[in-house]
N, C-alpha and C positions, 0 to 999 in steps of 0.2 A: 793900543795893543803893542806889546814888545815882541820882536822876532829875534830868536837866537839861531844863528847859522853855524853848522858844524860840517866838516868834511868826512868825519868818521864818528860812529856812534859810541858814546861812552855808556857804561853800564847803567848809570843813573837815567840818561835819556832813554835807553832801551826800556827800562821798567816803566817810565812815565808813558811811553808810547803804547806799551802793552796794556796798561791800565786804561788809557783813553780808548783804545780799540774796543774794549768790552762795553763801552757806553755808546759807541757810534751807531748810527742808524744803518749804514751800509758797511757790512763787514765781509771780508773774504780772505783766503790765505795769502793772496798777493799783496795785501796791505800790511802784513806783519813785519816787524823789524827783522825777524829771522830770515824770511824770504828775501827781503831787500839786501841783507848782508850776503847771503849765499849768491844771489844774482850778481851783486857788485863784485864779489871775489872771483866768480866764474867767468863773467862776461864783460864786466865794466871796469876792469883794472886800469884801462887807459883813459877813462872818463874823468872829468872834473866834477865829482859828485858833491851835492849840496843837500844837507838835511835841515829843513826849516822847522822850528818849534815856536808856536804862537802862544803867548802868555797874556792873560788879563793883568791889569795893574796889581791885583792882589797876589799874583804869582801862580794862578791856576792855569794849567796847560789845557788849551781848548782846540788845538790843531797841530797836525804834523804833516809835512810834505817832503817827499824825496825827489830831488831833481838832479839834472846833469846839464852842463853847458853843451851846446851843439852848434854846428854851422849849417845854414841852409844852402840851397843851390847857388845862391848869389854870394855866399861867403859871409853873410850877416850873422852876427852872434845871437844865439837864442838860448832859451831856457826850456827844457823839456822834462816831463815826468819821467823819473827813473824807471827803467825796465825795457822790455822789447815785446813786440806783438807776437813773436813766435813762442815765447814761454810765459808770458804774463797775460792772462785772459782779461783782467781788469786792472786799471790804474786810476788813482784818485788821491785826494787828501783824506786823512783821517780827522774828522771834526766832531766835536761834542754837539749833541742835539741842540738846535736853536742858535748855534754860533756860526752857521754857514756864511751868512752875509758878512758879519764882522771880519771873519778870517779871510774871505776872498777880497774884501775891501782892503785889508791890511796888506795882503800879498800883491794886489794890484798897484798900490802905492809904492811898495818896495820895488816892484818890477819897473815902474816908471822912472824911479830914481837910479836904477842900476844901468849897466852897460849893454843891456839886451835889446834887440830889435823885435823879437818875436817870443811869444809864450805858447809852447806847443803842448796840448793836453790830450794825448791819445788814450784810448782804452776806457773812456768814461761810460758807465752804464746808464741807460735811460731811467733806471730805478734809483740812481744816486741823488741825494738832495742837492748835490752840486749843480745838476743840470738846470733847474729853474732859477737858480741864483746867479750863475756865472755871467751870462750875457748882460743882464741889467746892471750888475755891479761894474763890470769892465767898461760898458758904454757910458756909465755915469762918470767915469774917470777920463773919458775922452779917448778910449782905446777902441779900435775897430775889431769886431768879433766875426769870425767865419766858422761855421759849423758844417759838418758833413757826416754822413753815415759811414762808419769805418768797417764794421762787420755786423752780421746777423747772428745772434746767439739764441739757440732754442733752450727752453726750460720746461720743467714739468712740475705742476702742483701735486704734491704727494697727498694722498688721503690720510685720514687720522688713524686707520687701523689696517692690519694685514688682510683682514677679511674684505674690507671695502676695496683695497687695492686689487684683490683677485676678481671681485665682481665687476670692476671697471675694465678688465681685460676683455678682448674679443674672445668668443668661444674657443677658437683654435688655440690661442696662446694660453688661455686658462686651462684647457685640457692638457696641453704640453707641460705646463708648469706642474700641475698636480701629478702627472705621470712620472716626471723626474723626481718629485718629492717622494713618491711611493717607492721608486727604485732606490733612492738614497736610504730610505728606512729599511729596505730589505738587505742592502749590501753593507751597511755600516751602522754604527751607533752614534747618534749626534744629539745635541741639545741646543737650544736658543738662549742667548745671554744678552742682556741689555748692558751696555757699557756707559758709565758716567765718570766724568773727571778726566783731566788732561793726561795724567800719568797712566791710568788704566788704558786710555785710548791709544797712547803711544805704543804700549807693549802689544796691544792687539793689532794695531796697524802693521807691526813687524810681521806678525803671523800672516796677515792678509797679503803683504808683499811677497813673503816666502812662498805662499801657495801659487801666486801668479808666476813666479820664477820657475816653479816645478811644472807648470802647465805646458802642453805641447806648443812648440813655436808656430805651428801652422794654424793654430786656433785664432 
């Protein structure tokens, strides 16, 4: 596997990254090239950033990782996933399905040959396909692996319909929701619209943010 390293994203690499993310098993906004660039420009200007692109021999992109050099408490040089825990809920590599082990094997070998003493991977989700592959791969390369729980994240499994969602609420919350919907119907004219496609979503998200800005600050 071939690794291409860049300090800044070119337009070609950005498009490849975005295409790969649509195939990945674990996807979230914090793994998009747009988020990484905004974070880098806003908070990581002083960092030595490194973007790794993993290609199969035929030229197919199967992995992307955003990293930065850092120094630990002892002054040893390390490599850490780009981002920060205060604004990045999750961090990870973007990997094509089924290529997790080869990509991590390639990165592990690249790391061993480099000048780094530690590889720091904060922000990994327990649902990421990285988690079951990472330790066995790194240990097979003779690297010592230490894992720890960083944060606890709550999540909610959403039902398939609005009606089912209401039925799953406790009686008090269901009554309050329906009361507010009735009030909304009396005091305004509204309709429900399903949004599909990134362009339509972007325009509607602007409306959503504008509404939040108009809300009372004490709410």
